[in-house]
C-alpha positions as CSV (number, residue, x, y, z in Angstrom):
1,M,32.9,23.2,-55.7
2,R,35.3,21.0,-53.6
3,I,37.0,20.8,-50.6
4,L,41.0,19.5,-50.8
5,F,42.3,18.0,-47.3
6,E,45.8,17.9,-47.1
7,Q,48.5,17.2,-44.1
8,D,51.4,19.6,-44.0
9,A,54.9,18.4,-42.5
10,E,53.4,19.2,-39.1
11,Q,50.7,16.8,-39.4
12,E,48.4,19.5,-39.0
13,I,45.6,19.5,-41.8
14,L,44.8,21.5,-44.0
15,V,41.0,22.0,-45.5
16,I,41.1,24.4,-48.7
17,P,38.5,25.6,-50.6
18,E,38.0,25.7,-54.1
19,N,35.5,27.4,-56.2
20,L,33.2,27.3,-52.8
21,P,30.1,29.7,-53.1
22,E,31.4,32.5,-49.8
23,G,28.2,31.4,-48.2
24,V,29.0,27.8,-48.6
25,W,32.8,28.5,-47.3
26,A,31.4,30.2,-44.3
27,Q,29.3,27.7,-42.8
28,I,32.3,25.2,-43.2
29,S,34.8,27.6,-41.7
30,S,32.8,28.5,-39.0
31,L,32.3,24.7,-38.1
32,L,35.9,24.0,-38.2
33,M,36.8,27.0,-36.2
34,A,34.6,26.3,-33.5
35,H,36.4,22.7,-33.5
36,G,39.6,24.2,-32.8
37,G,40.8,25.5,-36.7
38,L,42.8,28.3,-37.3
39,P,42.9,30.6,-40.3
40,H,45.8,29.3,-42.5
41,G,46.2,30.9,-45.7
42,N,43.3,30.6,-47.8
43,G,42.4,27.8,-45.8
44,I,41.8,25.9,-41.8
45,A,44.2,24.1,-40.3
46,L,43.4,21.7,-37.3
47,S,45.1,19.1,-35.7
48,P,43.6,15.4,-36.3
49,L,41.7,15.1,-33.4
50,F,39.9,18.2,-33.8
51,L,38.7,17.1,-37.2
52,R,37.3,13.9,-35.6
53,L,35.4,16.5,-33.4
54,A,33.8,17.9,-36.4
55,A,33.9,15.2,-38.8
56,D,29.9,14.1,-38.5
57,S,28.6,17.5,-38.9
58,L,31.4,18.4,-41.9
59,G,30.0,15.2,-43.6
60,Q,26.4,16.7,-43.4
61,L,27.6,19.9,-44.7
62,I,29.5,18.4,-47.9
63,E,26.1,16.0,-48.6
64,Q,24.0,19.0,-48.0
65,H,26.1,21.2,-50.7
66,D,26.9,18.3,-52.9
67,L,30.6,19.0,-52.8
68,D,33.4,17.0,-54.2
69,T,36.1,16.3,-51.7
70,S,39.9,15.7,-52.5
71,Y,41.6,14.1,-49.6
72,D,45.4,13.1,-48.7
73,P,46.0,9.4,-48.2
74,A,46.5,9.6,-44.4
75,I,43.8,11.9,-43.8
76,R,41.3,9.3,-45.4
77,A,42.8,6.9,-43.4
78,L,42.2,8.8,-40.0
79,L,38.6,9.3,-41.4
80,Q,38.2,5.5,-42.1
81,V,39.6,4.7,-38.7
82,H,37.3,7.2,-37.2
83,F,33.9,5.9,-38.9
84,E,35.5,2.5,-38.1
85,E,35.2,3.1,-34.5
86,V,31.7,5.1,-34.6
87,Q,30.6,1.7,-35.8
88,A,32.8,-0.3,-33.4
89,R,31.2,1.6,-30.6
90,A,27.6,0.8,-32.1
91,S,28.5,-2.6,-31.9
92,A,29.8,-2.5,-28.3
93,E,26.4,-0.4,-27.5
94,Q,24.3,-3.5,-28.8
95,N,26.3,-6.0,-27.7
96,R,27.3,-6.3,-24.2
97,D,28.8,-10.2,-23.7
98,G,32.6,-10.5,-23.7
99,F,34.5,-13.3,-24.6
100,I,34.4,-17.0,-22.1
101,A,37.1,-17.1,-19.5
102,A,38.9,-20.3,-21.6
103,E,38.6,-18.0,-24.8
104,V,40.3,-15.3,-23.0
105,E,43.3,-17.8,-21.4
106,R,43.8,-19.0,-24.9
107,R,44.2,-15.7,-26.9
108,I,46.6,-14.6,-24.0
109,G,48.3,-17.6,-23.6
110,A,49.1,-17.8,-27.7
111,T,52.8,-16.3,-27.3
112,G,53.2,-18.4,-24.3
113,R,54.8,-15.2,-23.2
114,F,52.5,-14.0,-20.6
115,I,52.4,-16.3,-17.6
116,R,50.5,-15.0,-14.7
117,A,47.1,-16.7,-12.7
118,L,44.1,-13.9,-13.2
119,T,41.1,-14.1,-10.9
120,R,37.5,-14.6,-11.8
121,N,36.6,-11.1,-11.9
122,Q,39.5,-10.3,-13.9
123,L,38.8,-13.0,-16.6
124,R,35.6,-11.4,-17.2
125,D,36.5,-8.1,-17.6
126,I,39.6,-8.8,-20.1
127,G,36.8,-10.8,-21.9
128,R,34.7,-7.5,-21.7
129,L,37.8,-5.6,-22.8
130,L,38.9,-7.9,-25.9
131,K,35.5,-7.2,-27.2
132,L,36.0,-3.4,-27.1
133,A,38.0,-1.7,-29.7
134,H,39.0,0.5,-27.0
135,G,38.7,0.3,-23.2
136,A,38.4,1.6,-19.6
137,N,38.9,-0.3,-16.6
138,F,37.7,1.7,-13.8
139,S,37.9,-1.3,-11.0
140,V,38.6,-0.7,-7.8
141,P,42.3,-0.1,-6.8
142,G,43.7,-3.2,-5.4
143,A,41.4,-5.2,-8.3
144,G,44.2,-6.2,-10.6
145,K,43.8,-3.2,-13.2
146,T,47.4,-3.3,-14.3
147,A,47.8,-7.4,-14.7
148,S,44.4,-7.0,-16.7
149,L,45.6,-4.3,-19.0
150,L,48.8,-6.2,-19.5
151,A,46.8,-9.3,-20.2
152,C,44.8,-7.1,-23.1
153,Y,48.2,-6.3,-24.3
154,E,49.2,-9.9,-25.0
155,A,46.3,-10.9,-26.2
156,H,46.1,-8.4,-29.0
157,R,50.1,-8.5,-29.8
158,S,49.7,-12.3,-30.6
159,A,46.7,-11.0,-33.0
160,R,49.3,-8.5,-34.6
161,I,46.9,-5.7,-33.7
162,I,49.9,-3.9,-31.7
163,D,53.1,-4.5,-31.1
164,R,54.4,-1.4,-28.6
165,L,52.8,-0.4,-25.3
166,L,52.9,3.2,-24.2
167,V,51.8,4.4,-20.8
168,V,51.5,7.4,-19.2
169,A,51.3,7.4,-15.5
170,P,52.2,9.6,-12.2
171,K,55.7,8.5,-11.6
172,S,54.9,7.0,-8.3
173,A,53.1,4.4,-10.2
174,F,56.5,3.3,-12.2
175,L,57.8,0.8,-9.9
176,A,54.4,-0.9,-9.8
177,W,54.0,-1.2,-13.5
178,E,57.7,-2.8,-13.5
179,E,57.1,-4.8,-11.0
180,E,54.1,-6.0,-12.7
181,I,55.6,-6.8,-16.1
182,A,58.1,-9.1,-14.0
183,A,55.5,-11.0,-12.7
184,C,53.2,-11.5,-15.9
185,Y,56.6,-12.0,-18.0
186,P,58.6,-14.7,-15.2
187,E,61.1,-15.3,-18.3
188,A,63.5,-13.2,-18.4
189,S,64.6,-13.9,-22.1
190,T,60.9,-13.1,-23.7
191,R,60.2,-10.5,-20.8
192,P,59.2,-6.9,-23.0
193,I,61.6,-4.6,-22.1
194,V,60.6,-1.4,-20.4
195,L,62.1,1.8,-20.2
196,R,61.5,5.0,-18.6
197,L,61.6,8.3,-20.8
198,G,62.5,11.2,-18.6
199,G,65.7,12.1,-17.1
200,G,65.5,15.3,-19.1
201,M,64.7,15.3,-23.5
202,A,68.1,14.8,-24.2
203,K,68.1,11.2,-22.4
204,A,64.7,10.4,-23.2
205,L,65.3,10.7,-27.1
206,E,68.0,8.3,-26.4
207,T,66.2,5.8,-24.9
208,L,63.4,6.3,-27.4
209,A,66.3,5.5,-29.7
210,Q,66.6,2.3,-28.0
211,D,62.8,1.4,-29.5
212,P,61.6,-0.4,-26.1
213,E,58.7,-2.7,-26.5
214,V,57.0,-0.8,-23.3
215,A,57.8,3.0,-22.5
216,L,56.7,4.7,-19.3
217,I,56.1,8.9,-19.2
218,T,54.7,10.9,-16.6
219,Y,51.6,13.2,-17.4
220,Q,54.2,16.0,-16.3
221,F,57.2,15.1,-18.9
222,L,55.3,14.3,-21.3
223,P,55.0,18.0,-23.2
224,N,58.6,18.0,-23.1
225,I,59.1,15.0,-25.9
226,L,55.4,14.9,-27.4
227,S,56.6,15.6,-30.8
228,A,59.1,12.5,-30.4
229,V,56.6,10.3,-28.7
230,K,54.0,10.7,-31.2
231,D,56.7,9.8,-33.5
232,W,57.6,6.8,-32.2
233,A,54.2,5.7,-31.4
234,G,53.2,5.9,-34.7
235,R,56.2,4.4,-36.2
236,H,54.6,1.4,-34.8
237,Q,51.4,-0.5,-34.0
238,T,51.0,1.4,-30.6
239,H,48.7,0.3,-27.6
240,V,48.5,4.0,-25.2
241,V,47.7,3.5,-21.8
242,L,46.6,6.5,-19.5
243,D,47.1,5.4,-15.9
244,E,45.1,7.3,-13.0
245,S,43.5,8.6,-16.1
246,H,41.7,10.8,-14.0
247,R,44.6,13.1,-14.0
248,V,43.5,14.4,-17.5
249,K,39.7,15.6,-16.8
250,S,40.8,19.1,-17.3
251,G,41.0,18.3,-21.1
252,S,42.2,20.8,-23.5
253,S,42.5,24.0,-20.9
254,G,45.5,21.6,-19.3
255,V,49.1,21.3,-20.6
256,Y,49.8,17.9,-19.2
257,A,46.0,16.7,-20.1
258,F,46.1,18.4,-23.5
259,A,49.4,16.6,-24.4
260,A,48.1,12.9,-22.9
261,L,44.9,13.7,-25.4
262,Q,47.0,14.3,-28.4
263,L,48.5,10.5,-28.2
264,S,45.0,9.2,-29.4
265,S,45.9,10.3,-32.8
266,V,48.7,7.8,-33.0
267,A,47.4,4.9,-31.6
268,H,46.4,2.0,-32.3
269,R,44.4,0.9,-29.3
270,R,43.4,2.9,-26.4
271,D,43.0,2.2,-22.8
272,V,42.1,4.5,-19.5
273,L,42.7,3.4,-15.9
274,S,41.5,4.8,-12.9
275,G,39.6,3.9,-9.7
276,T,38.3,7.2,-9.4
277,P,37.3,8.4,-12.4
278,L,35.3,11.4,-11.7
279,P,36.7,12.6,-8.5
280,N,34.7,15.9,-8.6
281,S,31.9,15.8,-11.0
282,P,30.5,13.9,-14.0
283,E,32.3,16.2,-16.0
284,D,35.7,14.5,-15.0
285,L,34.7,11.7,-17.5
286,R,34.6,14.0,-20.8
287,A,38.2,14.2,-21.4
288,Q,38.7,10.1,-20.4
289,I,35.9,9.4,-23.1
290,E,37.1,11.8,-26.0
291,F,40.5,10.1,-25.8
292,L,38.7,6.5,-26.5
293,W,36.4,7.5,-28.4
294,P,37.4,10.9,-30.2
295,G,34.4,12.9,-32.0
296,Q,31.6,10.9,-30.9
297,R,30.0,13.5,-28.5
298,I,29.3,10.2,-25.8
299,L,28.0,12.6,-23.3
300,P,25.9,15.8,-23.4
301,E,27.2,19.1,-24.4
302,Q,26.0,20.5,-21.2
303,K,28.6,20.9,-18.6
304,L,27.9,18.2,-16.3
305,T,28.1,19.1,-12.4
306,G,27.5,16.4,-9.1
307,V,24.3,18.3,-8.7
308,D,22.8,17.2,-11.8
309,S,19.6,15.1,-11.4
310,K,19.4,11.7,-11.1
311,E,17.6,11.0,-14.3
312,L,20.7,12.6,-15.9
313,L,23.2,11.0,-13.8
314,G,21.1,7.8,-14.9
315,Q,21.3,8.5,-19.0
316,I,25.1,9.2,-18.4
317,Q,25.4,5.6,-16.8
318,L,23.4,4.2,-19.6
319,S,25.6,5.8,-22.5
320,V,28.9,5.0,-21.2
321,S,28.6,1.5,-19.1
322,P,28.9,-0.5,-22.6
323,L,32.5,1.2,-22.7
324,Y,33.9,0.0,-19.3
325,V,34.7,-2.7,-17.3
326,R,34.5,-2.4,-13.1
327,T,35.5,-4.6,-10.5
328,T,33.6,-3.7,-7.1
329,K,34.8,-3.9,-3.2
330,F,31.6,-6.2,-3.0
331,E,32.6,-8.4,-5.7
332,L,36.2,-8.6,-4.2
333,E,34.4,-9.8,-0.8
334,L,36.2,-7.4,0.9
335,P,34.8,-7.0,4.4
336,P,33.3,-3.5,4.7
337,L,35.1,-0.5,6.1
338,Q,34.0,1.7,8.6
339,A,33.9,5.8,8.2
340,I,33.4,7.0,11.4
341,P,32.9,10.9,11.3
342,I,34.1,12.1,15.1
343,A,33.1,15.9,16.0
344,V,36.1,17.8,17.8
345,E,35.4,21.2,19.8
346,L,37.8,24.1,18.8
347,G,39.3,26.1,22.3
348,P,37.7,29.4,22.6
349,L,40.7,31.2,21.5
350,Q,40.8,29.0,18.1
351,R,37.0,29.5,17.6
352,E,37.5,33.4,17.9
353,L,40.7,32.8,15.5
354,Y,38.2,31.0,13.1
355,E,35.4,33.3,13.5
356,L,37.3,36.2,12.5
357,L,38.7,34.3,9.5
358,R,35.7,33.5,8.8
359,S,33.8,37.0,8.4
360,E,37.3,38.6,6.5
361,A,36.2,35.9,4.0
362,K,32.7,37.2,3.6
363,R,33.9,40.5,3.3
364,A,36.5,39.9,0.5
365,T,34.1,37.9,-1.6
366,A,30.4,39.6,-1.0
367,G,29.3,40.8,-4.4
368,L,31.1,38.7,-6.8
369,N,29.5,36.8,-9.6
370,P,29.4,33.0,-8.4
371,S,30.4,32.1,-12.2
372,D,33.4,34.8,-11.6
373,M,37.0,32.7,-11.9
374,R,38.1,35.4,-9.6
375,L,35.7,34.3,-7.0
376,L,36.8,30.6,-7.3
377,R,40.5,31.4,-7.2
378,K,40.0,34.0,-3.8
379,L,37.6,31.7,-2.8
380,G,40.0,29.1,-2.8
381,A,42.7,30.9,-1.0
382,H,40.2,31.3,1.8
383,T,38.8,28.0,2.1
384,M,42.3,27.0,2.7
385,T,43.0,29.1,5.5
386,L,39.9,28.2,7.1
387,L,40.7,24.5,6.9
388,E,44.0,25.6,8.6
389,A,42.3,27.7,11.0
390,A,40.1,24.6,11.7
391,C,42.6,22.2,12.1
392,N,46.2,23.6,13.6
393,P,46.3,27.6,13.4
394,M,49.5,27.5,13.8
395,L,49.4,26.4,9.9
396,L,48.8,29.8,8.8
397,A,52.4,31.3,10.0
398,A,54.3,28.2,8.5
399,D,53.4,29.0,4.6
400,D,51.4,31.5,2.9
401,G,48.4,31.1,4.7
402,L,48.0,34.5,5.9
403,E,49.4,36.2,2.8
404,L,46.3,37.7,1.7
405,L,45.9,39.0,4.7
406,H,48.0,42.1,4.0
407,S,46.2,43.0,0.5
408,D,42.6,42.1,0.9
409,V,41.9,42.8,4.3
410,T,40.6,45.4,6.9
411,E,43.8,47.7,8.8
412,S,43.0,46.0,12.1
413,M,43.2,42.6,10.8
414,P,46.3,41.6,10.6
415,G,47.3,42.4,13.9
416,R,44.5,40.8,15.6
417,V,44.7,37.7,13.6
418,W,48.7,37.9,14.7
419,D,48.0,38.5,18.5
420,L,45.3,35.7,18.7
421,M,47.9,33.2,17.2
422,R,50.3,34.5,19.9
423,E,47.8,33.9,22.4
424,I,46.8,30.4,20.8
425,A,50.5,29.5,21.1
426,R,50.7,30.0,24.8
427,K,47.2,28.7,26.4
428,E,45.9,26.4,23.8
429,K,46.7,23.4,21.5
430,P,45.3,22.5,18.3
431,T,42.7,20.5,19.5
432,K,42.7,18.1,16.1
433,I,46.0,17.3,16.9
434,L,45.2,16.7,20.3
435,K,42.2,14.1,19.7
436,A,44.5,12.2,16.6
437,I,47.3,11.6,19.1
438,E,44.9,10.3,21.7
439,L,42.9,8.0,19.0
440,T,46.5,6.9,17.8
441,E,48.0,5.9,21.4
442,N,44.3,4.1,22.2
443,E,45.0,2.1,18.9
444,L,48.6,1.1,19.6
445,A,47.4,0.4,23.2
446,Q,45.6,-2.7,21.9
447,G,48.0,-4.7,20.7
448,S,51.9,-4.6,19.7
449,E,50.8,-5.4,16.6
450,R,48.7,-2.8,16.0
451,K,49.8,0.1,13.7
452,V,48.2,3.4,12.6
453,L,47.7,5.6,9.1
454,I,47.4,9.0,9.9
455,W,46.2,11.5,6.9
456,T,46.7,15.1,6.6
457,S,46.7,17.5,3.5
458,F,49.3,19.9,5.1
459,I,52.9,19.4,5.4
460,Q,53.3,21.5,8.5
461,N,51.0,18.6,10.6
462,V,52.9,15.9,9.1
463,L,56.5,17.2,10.8
464,L,54.7,18.0,13.6
465,L,52.9,14.7,14.3
466,E,56.1,13.3,13.2
467,R,57.6,15.2,16.1
468,L,54.7,14.4,18.7
469,L,54.5,10.7,18.4
470,H,58.3,9.8,17.7
471,K,58.3,7.5,20.7
472,Y,56.2,5.2,17.9
473,K,59.2,5.5,15.3
474,P,57.1,7.0,12.9
475,V,57.9,7.3,8.8
476,T,56.4,10.2,6.7
477,L,55.3,10.6,3.3
478,Y,54.6,13.6,1.1
479,G,55.8,15.5,-1.7
480,A,59.5,16.1,-1.1
481,I,60.2,12.3,-0.1
482,S,61.1,10.8,-3.5
483,T,60.6,7.4,-4.8
484,G,63.5,5.2,-5.4
485,S,64.9,1.8,-3.8
486,D,63.3,0.1,-1.0
487,E,66.7,0.1,0.7
488,D,66.8,3.4,1.1
489,A,65.2,4.7,3.9
490,D,65.1,7.7,2.9
491,T,62.9,6.9,-0.2
492,R,59.2,6.3,-0.4
493,E,59.9,2.7,-0.6
494,G,62.2,2.9,1.6
495,R,59.7,4.0,4.2
496,I,57.0,1.7,3.2
497,K,59.1,-1.5,4.0
498,I,59.9,0.1,7.6
499,F,56.2,0.7,8.1
500,H,55.8,-3.2,7.1
501,T,58.8,-4.8,8.4
502,D,60.0,-3.2,11.6
503,P,57.7,-4.0,14.5
504,E,59.1,-0.7,16.6
505,C,57.6,1.6,13.7
506,R,54.2,1.6,14.3
507,V,52.6,5.0,12.6
508,M,53.3,6.5,9.6
509,I,52.0,10.2,9.0
510,A,51.0,10.6,5.1
511,N,49.7,13.4,2.3
512,P,47.2,12.2,0.4
513,A,48.0,14.6,-2.5
514,A,51.5,12.9,-2.7
515,C,50.4,9.5,-1.1
516,G,47.0,8.4,-2.0
517,E,48.0,6.7,-5.2
518,G,50.3,3.6,-5.9
519,I,51.1,2.3,-2.4
520,S,49.4,-0.6,-0.5
521,L,49.4,-0.5,3.4
522,H,46.4,-3.0,4.2
523,R,48.8,-6.0,5.2
524,A,50.6,-4.1,8.2
525,C,47.4,-1.7,9.1
526,H,43.9,-1.5,9.2
527,Y,42.9,1.6,11.0
528,A,43.4,5.4,9.5
529,I,42.7,9.0,10.8
530,Y,42.1,11.8,8.9
531,V,42.9,15.2,10.6
532,D,41.4,16.7,7.9
533,R,40.4,16.6,4.3
534,T,39.8,18.9,1.4
535,F,36.9,19.2,-1.4
536,N,39.0,16.8,-3.6
537,A,37.3,13.1,-3.3
538,A,40.0,11.6,-5.6
539,H,42.2,12.4,-2.5
540,Y,40.1,10.8,-0.2
541,L,38.8,7.5,-1.8
542,Q,42.5,6.8,-3.5
543,S,43.7,6.9,0.4
544,I,41.2,5.0,1.9
545,D,42.2,2.7,-0.5
546,R,45.5,2.1,0.8
547,I,44.0,0.0,3.6
548,H,40.9,-1.5,2.7
549,R,41.7,-3.3,-0.6
550,L,42.3,-6.7,-2.2
551,G,44.1,-9.2,0.2
552,L,42.3,-8.5,3.4
553,G,41.1,-11.3,5.7
554,K,37.4,-11.4,5.9
555,D,37.6,-11.3,9.2
556,V,39.4,-8.2,9.4
557,H,38.0,-5.4,10.7
558,T,39.4,-1.8,8.8
559,K,38.3,1.6,10.4
560,A,38.8,5.4,9.4
561,D,38.0,8.0,11.7
562,I,37.5,10.9,10.1
563,L,37.9,14.4,12.5
564,E,35.9,17.4,12.0
565,A,35.4,20.5,14.1
566,R,32.4,21.3,14.8
567,W,30.8,24.3,13.2
568,T,33.9,25.2,10.8
569,I,34.0,24.4,7.0
570,D,34.6,20.6,7.8
571,S,30.6,19.9,7.5
572,R,30.6,21.3,4.1
573,V,33.6,19.6,3.0
574,A,31.7,16.1,4.2
575,K,28.6,17.3,2.8
576,R,30.6,17.9,-0.9
577,L,32.2,15.1,-0.7
578,K,28.8,12.8,-0.1
579,V,27.4,14.3,-3.6
580,K,30.6,13.8,-5.6
581,I,30.8,10.3,-4.2
582,D,27.5,9.6,-4.9
583,S,27.5,11.1,-8.2
584,M,30.4,8.4,-9.1
585,S,28.0,5.7,-7.2
586,I,25.1,6.2,-10.2
587,I,27.3,6.4,-12.8
588,L,30.1,3.6,-12.1
589,N,27.1,1.4,-10.7
590,D,28.7,1.2,-8.1
591,P,26.4,1.2,-4.5
592,G,29.6,0.1,-1.9
593,L,31.0,3.8,-2.8
594,A,28.1,5.3,-0.8
595,A,29.6,3.8,2.1
596,L,32.2,5.7,2.2
597,A,30.5,9.1,2.0
598,Y,28.5,9.7,5.4
599,D,26.1,12.1,6.0
600,P,27.5,15.4,7.6
601,L,24.7,15.6,9.2
602,D,25.1,12.2,11.6
603,I,41.7,16.8,-2.7
604,V,48.4,18.8,-10.0
605,E,44.7,20.4,-8.3
606,D,43.1,23.7,-10.1
607,F,42.1,25.5,-7.1
608,P,43.1,25.6,-3.6
609,A,41.8,22.9,-1.3
610,G,40.4,21.1,-4.2
611,I,37.3,22.8,-4.8
612,Q,35.6,23.2,-7.9
613,P,33.0,25.6,-9.3
614,E,30.0,23.2,-7.9
615,D,31.4,23.8,-4.5
616,V,30.8,27.2,-4.4
617,E,27.5,27.7,-3.3
618,D,28.6,25.4,-0.2
619,I,31.4,27.5,0.6
620,I,29.5,30.7,0.4
621,E,26.9,29.4,2.2
622,H,29.0,28.5,5.1
623,L,30.7,32.1,5.2
624,F,27.3,33.9,5.2
625,R,25.2,31.7,7.6
626,G,28.0,29.7,9.4
627,E,26.9,25.7,10.3
628,Q,25.0,26.6,13.4
629,D,22.5,28.7,11.5
630,A,22.4,25.8,8.7
631,Q,21.4,23.3,10.7
């Protein structure tokens, strides 16, 4: 009795029984299919990643039934790597020290290519990462994660452990990577050749054929040429990095995330980088940890939520703490940031409209099971409508905000909603918009050097505020603004440069979903206004970090005013963001995060408004009880 492990031309692993009793094969095939295997001929086919997930349990069954095995060389090598990594993680748990700074500098400088001064915190983090077979850097934005990663790459390259670097990142981060590489490798003759993979499949394949030392590719484009990228990476000793790695939180259920996770099987070393690795719940960590340590079941089996007990969150912290480094804002010695909620009263007509929409959302979701995905999607649409109504009712007319009213409402609803909106247009101004303008003008009046950053989740708000604040020569950043040269005023980089250098440009208006990552504004601006927020904690935390990061003087006062429409869903957004940030604070052992999540009583998304299943209870409570009753 034995099992054959063979690899086909598509790199799939075939597990084939030979003379096995039916009951034994039933156990083995059930196990393999539970880990993603599919029937194939008289055996089971599964990916290398899925075999690693099943390896421990499969080994126990083979030993229990005293089975012989036969492996293709590539599969034997894969399993050997897997068990070496199990031992490496065990070693990481037992010994949590890193190399001392002098040893780190010696390893980085061995080739003479990497010439970049590193901070004490960076040297500490790199020293630990060099002790790990695979690593995570969850340092706050501005702490130098990119430079630290390049230093690790160079140290491993000089030791001939790796010879290529593949970075999967948002397109907005490409320029930062290219600039950081130029800074770390100032000598052009020894600088790694860096190429972007994109521009269509044919062009990307041509780029790969040039065999660059460093390749950059977006999460969105990777699925299009995954096979070619895996072939290229597999021909080399490749270091694979997921930048802004929280983007793979959906795991195998997301197309982009699943493609990125497939790269783990061809990587000699794997690293993830994110300042907000669990933006919505501890569950967001699972895919990132599985990418680094596939098949090792480091996190508890049950789905993790932001409302898990502190004891469970503490256990998760103990499990993952040996596997990552994090430099906190406290360690960067940043002056504290003030996040101040400002209550805004809705006008009478806006209030009537809001309550009408809340009542309809309550009716439309009544009786649906909270675990039903249909409820989550329906709730997401209604939540977005309520966020718009609380912020600026005219948003409802500008996009699809009221589309659901034509198929999911009582017959009298659409007419009354449109009547109210027409009345509001004639008689009232959106109070949040008025408050944002008031706060902006108050700040700018305090000195000609003052500048203001305004965040809003809605593009129509961006354009409205641009018109209303035109005398301050505002620049806008949102999804439609492409990346490019900073000499071009129509690009993202060009507008950022204008905000920094043009004294007449005193306001930037931005969308956190499109611009929360990859830009630094802390040298130009120390004051932000949030016109609105969604349930997406990553958007909030990443956007805050645009003006609160390394490089601030000790006497610089950074402040964010957060507008909340009284007795609306804004209160539930604040509450849920606090829960999510508090959970991240515990798991990352970073109390400084809690300072960004004030108690409401003083953001590619899966569902509208950034909601997650854990947010449902609070949204339902708002629909059925409102806020005045909940106080």
